[in-house]
C-alpha positions as CSV (number, residue, x, y, z in Angstrom):
1,M,27.7,-11.7,-8.5
2,L,26.3,-14.4,-10.6
3,Q,24.1,-15.6,-8.5
4,K,22.5,-12.4,-7.3
5,T,21.8,-12.1,-11.1
6,M,20.1,-15.3,-11.5
7,L,18.1,-14.9,-8.3
8,Q,17.1,-11.5,-9.5
9,K,16.1,-13.3,-13.2
10,M,14.0,-15.5,-11.2
11,L,12.4,-13.1,-8.9
12,R,11.5,-10.6,-11.6
13,P,8.8,-12.5,-12.7
14,A,7.3,-13.9,-9.7
15,S,7.2,-10.6,-8.6
16,W,4.8,-9.2,-11.3
17,V,2.8,-12.4,-10.8
18,I,2.5,-11.7,-7.0
19,I,1.6,-8.0,-8.1
20,L,-0.7,-8.8,-10.6
21,G,-2.3,-11.3,-8.3
22,L,-2.8,-8.5,-5.8
23,M,-4.3,-6.3,-8.5
24,I,-6.6,-9.2,-9.3
25,V,-8.2,-9.7,-5.7
26,T,-8.4,-6.0,-5.2
27,V,-10.9,-5.5,-7.9
28,V,-12.8,-8.8,-8.1
29,P,-16.2,-8.5,-5.8
30,A,-15.7,-9.7,-2.4
31,D,-17.1,-13.1,-2.3
32,E,-15.5,-14.1,-5.3
33,R,-12.1,-13.6,-3.5
34,P,-10.1,-17.0,-2.3
35,L,-10.6,-17.6,1.4
36,T,-7.1,-17.7,4.0
37,R,-9.0,-18.1,6.9
38,L,-6.7,-15.4,8.4
39,Q,-7.3,-12.4,10.2
40,H,-8.4,-9.6,7.5
41,D,-5.1,-7.3,8.4
42,I,-2.8,-10.3,8.8
43,E,-4.1,-11.6,5.3
44,H,-3.4,-8.2,4.1
45,F,0.3,-7.6,5.9
46,L,1.3,-10.8,4.6
47,A,0.4,-10.9,0.9
48,F,1.8,-7.4,0.7
49,A,4.9,-8.3,2.5
50,L,5.4,-11.0,-0.1
51,A,5.3,-8.7,-2.8
52,G,7.5,-6.2,-1.3
53,L,10.0,-8.9,-0.6
54,T,10.1,-10.4,-3.7
55,F,10.2,-6.9,-5.5
56,G,12.9,-6.0,-2.8
57,F,14.8,-8.6,-4.3
58,A,14.1,-8.7,-7.9
59,Y,14.7,-5.1,-8.5
60,A,17.6,-3.8,-6.2
61,Q,17.6,-0.1,-6.9
62,S,17.2,2.8,-4.7
63,L,15.8,2.1,-1.3
64,R,13.9,5.1,-1.7
65,V,12.7,4.2,-4.8
66,N,11.2,0.8,-3.9
67,L,9.6,2.3,-0.8
68,S,8.1,4.7,-2.7
69,S,6.6,2.9,-5.4
70,A,5.2,0.6,-2.6
71,F,3.4,3.3,-1.2
72,V,2.0,4.5,-4.0
73,F,1.2,1.0,-5.3
74,A,-0.7,0.4,-2.1
75,L,-2.9,3.9,-2.6
76,T,-3.7,2.9,-6.0
77,L,-5.2,-0.3,-5.2
78,E,-7.4,0.8,-2.3
79,L,-8.4,3.7,-4.4
80,S,-9.1,1.6,-7.4
81,Q,-11.9,0.4,-4.9
82,I,-13.8,3.2,-5.0
83,P,-15.9,3.2,-8.1
84,L,-16.5,-0.5,-7.1
85,A,-19.8,-1.2,-6.0
86,T,-19.0,-4.6,-4.3
87,R,-15.7,-3.3,-2.5
88,H,-14.8,-0.2,-0.2
89,A,-11.4,1.7,0.1
90,R,-10.3,1.7,3.6
91,L,-7.7,3.9,5.1
92,R,-6.7,1.3,7.4
93,D,-6.2,-1.5,4.8
94,F,-3.9,1.2,2.6
95,M,-2.0,1.5,6.0
96,V,-1.6,-2.3,6.4
97,D,-0.9,-3.1,2.9
98,A,1.6,0.0,2.5
99,A,3.4,-1.4,6.0
100,G,3.8,-4.8,4.5
101,A,4.7,-4.1,1.5
102,C,7.6,-1.6,3.1
103,L,8.7,-4.0,5.7
104,G,9.2,-6.6,2.5
105,I,11.5,-4.2,1.1
106,V,13.5,-3.3,4.1
107,I,13.9,-6.9,4.7
108,A,15.4,-7.6,0.8
109,H,17.3,-4.8,1.3
110,L,18.9,-5.5,4.7
111,C,19.5,-9.4,3.3
112,R,21.2,-7.7,0.3
113,K,23.4,-5.5,2.7
114,L,24.3,-7.8,4.9
115,I,25.3,-10.6,2.2
116,K,27.6,-7.6,0.6
117,D,29.1,-7.0,3.8
118,Q,29.9,-10.5,4.2
119,V,31.1,-10.7,0.7
120,V,34.1,-7.5,1.1
121,A,34.6,-8.7,4.8
122,A,36.1,-12.1,3.2
């Protein structure tokens, strides 16, 4: 149990740094974003999956709450681009972002469940 608490303490600030990074790259002009050379959808999916994974491990609350939060976060980020002249809100980006974040959260949830089941069985 101590390791889980230590892991959560380490991942909480990391998850917020990742989320802050996603917020920043969402609103800066497109030509000022860092280039990864990955295909657009893959880049989005992996970035949000990483955020979901770290957030899912850092905050082990209800799976439903975490998934709902990821959905709202992805939607809010995409909608925040509407008033920006150099950015475009796209339904496809929202769907990819939300899917990546939710998959990361589900993977974290399943890993926690697997570890818990192994500890109980031991």
